[in-house]
C-alpha positions in Angstrom: -44.1 89.3 -232.8 -43.3 92.8 -234.0 -40.5 94.0 -236.2 -38.4 92.1 -238.7 -36.7 88.8 -238.5 -32.9 89.6 -238.5 -31.4 86.8 -236.5 -30.5 84.7 -239.6 -29.0 87.8 -241.2 -26.7 88.4 -238.3 -25.7 84.8 -237.5 -25.5 83.4 -241.1 -25.5 86.0 -243.9 -23.1 88.6 -242.3 -20.3 86.1 -241.5 -20.5 84.7 -245.1 -20.3 88.2 -246.5 -17.3 89.0 -244.4 -15.6 85.8 -245.6 -16.3 86.7 -249.2 -15.0 90.2 -248.8 -11.8 89.3 -246.8 -10.8 86.0 -248.5 -12.3 85.6 -251.9 -12.6 89.4 -252.5 -13.8 89.7 -256.1 -13.0 86.2 -257.3 -15.8 84.1 -258.8 -17.2 81.3 -256.6 -19.8 78.6 -256.4 -22.3 79.0 -253.5 -23.9 75.7 -252.4 -27.3 76.0 -250.6 -29.4 73.4 -248.9 -32.8 74.4 -250.3 -34.9 71.3 -250.9 -36.9 70.4 -254.0 -40.1 71.7 -252.3 -38.6 75.2 -251.8 -38.9 76.5 -255.4 -39.9 79.9 -254.2 -36.7 80.4 -252.1 -34.6 79.1 -255.0 -36.2 81.5 -257.4 -35.5 84.5 -255.1 -31.9 83.5 -254.5 -31.0 82.6 -258.1 -31.2 86.2 -259.3 -28.4 87.3 -256.9 -25.4 86.6 -259.1 -23.2 89.6 -258.0 -22.5 90.5 -261.7 -21.6 86.9 -262.5 -19.2 86.3 -259.6 -21.7 84.1 -257.7 -22.9 80.8 -259.1 -25.6 79.3 -256.8 -26.2 75.6 -256.8 -29.0 73.8 -254.9 -27.8 70.2 -254.5 -30.9 68.9 -252.6 -33.1 70.2 -255.4 -30.8 68.7 -258.0 -31.1 65.4 -256.3 -34.9 65.9 -256.0 -34.7 65.5 -252.2 -37.3 67.0 -249.9 -37.0 67.6 -246.2 -38.2 64.2 -245.2 -35.6 62.5 -247.5 -32.8 64.7 -246.1 -33.8 63.9 -242.5 -34.0 60.2 -243.3 -30.5 60.2 -244.7 -29.1 62.1 -241.7 -30.8 59.6 -239.4 -29.1 56.8 -241.4 -25.7 58.5 -241.2 -25.8 59.6 -237.6 -28.4 57.4 -235.9 -30.5 60.2 -234.4 -32.9 63.0 -235.2 -31.4 66.1 -236.9 -33.1 69.2 -235.5 -33.2 72.7 -237.0 -30.4 75.1 -236.4 -32.4 77.6 -234.3 -32.2 79.1 -230.8 -34.1 77.2 -228.1 -36.2 80.3 -227.5 -37.0 81.0 -231.2 -40.5 82.4 -231.6 -40.8 80.8 -235.0 -40.1 77.3 -233.9 -43.7 76.6 -233.0 -45.0 77.8 -236.4 -46.7 75.5 -238.9 -45.4 71.9 -238.3 -42.5 72.8 -235.9 -44.4 71.9 -232.7 -43.2 68.3 -232.4 -39.6 69.3 -233.1 -39.8 72.1 -230.5 -41.0 69.7 -227.9 -38.3 67.2 -228.8 -35.6 70.0 -228.5 -37.0 71.2 -225.1 -37.3 67.6 -223.8 -33.6 66.8 -224.4 -32.4 70.2 -223.4 -34.5 71.5 -220.4 -32.0 74.3 -219.7 -32.7 75.8 -223.2 -36.5 75.4 -222.5 -36.0 77.1 -219.1 -34.3 80.0 -220.9 -37.3 80.4 -223.2 -39.7 80.4 -220.3 -37.7 83.0 -218.3 -37.3 85.2 -221.3 -41.0 85.1 -222.0 -41.9 85.9 -218.4 -39.7 89.0 -218.5 -41.3 90.1 -221.7 -44.9 89.4 -220.4 -44.0 91.5 -217.4 -43.7 94.6 -219.7 -46.3 93.6 -222.3 -49.1 91.1 -221.6 -49.4 90.5 -225.4 -45.7 89.4 -225.7 -46.3 85.7 -225.6 -43.5 83.7 -227.3 -45.9 82.1 -229.7 -48.8 83.9 -231.4 -51.8 82.5 -229.6 -50.3 80.8 -226.6 -47.4 81.2 -224.2 -44.3 79.0 -223.8 -45.6 78.1 -220.3 -48.8 76.8 -221.9 -46.7 74.6 -224.3 -44.5 73.3 -221.5 -47.4 72.4 -219.2 -49.4 70.8 -222.0 -46.4 68.5 -222.8 -45.5 67.9 -219.1 -41.9 69.3 -219.4 -41.6 69.3 -215.6 -37.8 69.6 -215.5 -37.8 72.8 -217.6 -40.7 74.3 -215.6 -38.9 73.6 -212.3 -35.7 75.2 -213.6 -37.5 78.3 -214.8 -39.5 78.6 -211.5 -36.2 78.4 -209.6 -34.5 81.0 -211.7 -37.5 83.4 -211.4 -37.8 82.8 -207.6 -34.1 83.5 -206.9 -33.7 86.5 -209.3 -33.6 90.1 -208.2 -36.8 92.0 -208.8 -37.1 95.5 -210.2 -39.9 98.1 -210.7 -40.1 99.5 -214.2 -41.9 102.5 -215.6 -43.2 101.7 -219.1 -44.1 104.6 -221.3 -45.9 104.2 -224.6 -46.3 107.1 -227.0 -49.0 106.8 -229.6 -48.2 108.9 -232.7 -50.8 110.4 -235.0 -51.2 108.9 -238.4 -50.9 111.0 -241.5 -54.4 110.0 -242.6 -57.5 111.1 -240.8 -60.6 109.1 -239.7 -64.1 109.7 -241.0 -64.7 112.2 -238.1 -61.7 114.3 -239.3 -59.4 113.4 -236.4 -56.0 111.9 -236.9 -55.9 108.1 -236.8 -53.6 105.9 -234.8 -50.0 105.9 -236.0 -46.8 104.1 -234.8 -46.5 103.1 -231.2 -43.1 103.1 -229.4 -42.0 102.1 -225.9 -39.6 103.4 -223.3 -38.6 101.4 -220.3 -37.0 102.9 -217.2 -35.9 101.0 -214.0 -37.2 102.8 -210.9 -36.0 100.5 -208.1 -34.6 97.0 -207.4 -35.0 94.6 -204.5 -37.0 91.6 -203.3 -40.4 90.6 -204.7 -42.2 91.9 -201.6 -40.3 95.2 -201.6 -41.1 95.9 -205.3 -44.8 95.1 -204.7 -44.8 97.6 -201.8 -43.0 100.2 -204.0 -45.7 99.7 -206.7 -48.5 100.2 -204.2 -46.8 103.4 -202.9 -46.4 104.7 -206.4 -50.0 103.9 -207.2 -51.2 105.8 -204.2 -49.2 108.8 -205.2 -50.9 108.8 -208.6 -54.3 107.7 -207.3 -54.2 104.8 -209.6 -55.5 101.3 -208.7 -53.3 98.2 -208.9 -54.5 95.5 -211.4 -53.5 91.9 -211.9 -53.2 91.1 -215.6 -54.0 87.7 -217.2 -50.5 86.4 -216.6 -50.5 87.2 -212.9 -48.4 90.4 -213.0 -49.5 93.4 -211.0 -49.4 96.8 -212.6 -50.6 100.4 -211.9 -51.8 102.6 -214.7 -50.2 106.0 -213.9 -51.5 107.8 -217.0 -54.3 106.4 -219.1 -54.3 106.5 -222.8 -56.3 109.3 -224.4 -59.0 108.9 -227.0 -57.4 111.1 -229.7 -53.9 110.9 -231.2 -51.2 111.7 -230.5 -51.5 110.5 -226.9 -49.5 108.6 -224.3 -49.8 105.9 -221.6 -47.6 105.3 -218.5 -47.8 102.3 -216.2 -45.5 100.7 -213.6 -44.8 96.9 -213.4 -42.6 94.9 -211.0 -40.9 91.9 -212.6 -37.6 90.0 -212.6 -34.7 92.4 -213.2 -33.6 92.6 -216.9 -29.8 92.5 -217.3 -29.6 94.8 -220.4 -29.1 98.4 -221.3 -32.2 100.6 -221.0 -33.8 101.7 -224.3 -34.1 105.4 -224.7 -37.6 106.9 -224.7 -39.2 106.6 -228.1 -40.3 109.6 -230.1 -41.2 110.8 -233.6 -38.3 110.7 -236.1 -38.8 114.4 -237.0 -40.9 115.6 -234.1 -43.8 117.9 -235.1 -47.5 117.5 -234.5 -47.5 113.7 -234.7 -45.3 113.4 -231.6 -46.8 113.0 -228.1 -46.2 115.8 -225.7 -43.4 114.8 -223.4 -39.7 115.6 -223.3 -37.7 114.2 -226.2 -34.8 111.9 -225.6 -31.9 110.6 -227.6 -32.8 109.6 -231.1 -30.9 106.3 -231.2 -32.5 103.0 -230.3 -30.7 100.2 -228.5 -30.0 97.5 -231.1 -29.0 93.9 -230.7 -25.2 93.4 -230.5 -23.8 92.4 -233.8 -21.2 89.7 -234.3 -17.6 91.1 -234.2 -16.0 91.0 -237.6 -12.8 88.9 -237.7 -9.6 90.9 -238.5 -8.4 90.3 -242.1 -5.0 89.0 -241.0 -6.8 86.1 -239.1 -9.1 85.2 -241.9 -9.0 81.5 -242.9 -7.6 80.4 -246.1 -10.2 79.8 -248.8 -11.3 76.1 -249.0 -10.9 74.1 -252.2 -14.1 72.2 -253.0 -14.1 69.0 -255.1 -16.7 67.8 -257.5 -20.1 67.5 -255.8 -22.1 66.3 -258.8 -24.5 63.4 -258.4 -23.1 60.0 -259.4 -25.5 58.3 -261.9 -25.9 55.0 -259.9 -24.6 55.4 -256.4 -26.5 58.5 -255.2 -25.1 61.8 -254.0 -21.8 62.2 -252.2 -21.9 63.5 -248.6 -19.0 65.2 -246.9 -18.5 64.6 -243.2 -16.3 67.4 -241.7 -15.6 65.5 -238.4 -13.9 62.3 -239.5 -12.5 63.4 -242.9 -14.4 61.0 -245.1 -16.5 61.1 -248.2 -19.4 58.7 -247.9 -22.1 57.4 -250.2 -25.5 56.2 -249.0 -25.5 52.6 -248.0 -21.7 52.2 -248.4 -18.9 52.1 -245.9 -16.9 55.3 -245.5 -14.0 55.6 -248.0 -10.8 57.3 -246.9 -9.8 60.5 -248.6 -7.6 60.4 -251.6 -4.5 62.5 -252.0 -6.5 65.1 -253.8 -9.1 65.1 -251.0 -6.4 65.5 -248.4 -5.2 68.6 -250.2 -8.7 70.0 -250.3 
């Protein structure tokens, strides 16, 4: 997995920042976060962000000395089911550390989400054989190992009925600023440019690949994932250099990324025509207009009762509950909140 992890920033942090700017503006506020007692490192990093005293963070689970297991047990008691993480079904971090069992549970109850992950991975592997969803194994390996037959069938059907395309994949290898022991520049950053050459059926795209390979006198190879490819231009031994290959795979419904290049050009850039400098970014969430921003909520006292345990707010039926007790209806003050 290359690059930074920005999905949480765009789906969680940015909407919160918009709300603060549009509704609370510069008013002081209390920020409640669900870090458990075992996440002292995250609490220490977050506690220093006070926005010049306007933000007061509180970590209720840590105050109650609850870890993840206790929080999960309480949610099971309240809802009668397993509470899974708020993550996409194709999240590449879901299989890290102890998340394997939870990932399999999520895929087993939602085979369509699992099929999405399998299809996304196949499209990525078609362009880069090292782009497995998880670090050391593919999503297909995980699905086969745990016999997720419905998800596998859905993914195979989508791939079999999808339009195919032939892509040219260019990879420029820039020269590093430092030199090796032999005095030659070392390997620097690597970029990728993807261009769609043709679309059609699977057989037609394979024939197009063979024709293109004959024109460049390049053999057609089958990689470890079963995808054919033709190396049109092999990578050189010194940097900067470049590599060009062609690969047929299911058509990708997205904008094409411009060819990659050096930020400032110069001797570190590979020798091919330069393209637009911008890179295609993931679409960001649309900021709500200020006139439609919701009114600021009024929070009650969320401190921990001495004997009865922590209060818990259920936003669906408007109740305040305590562990082991029947739900109590809202008071007049609660209705106003």
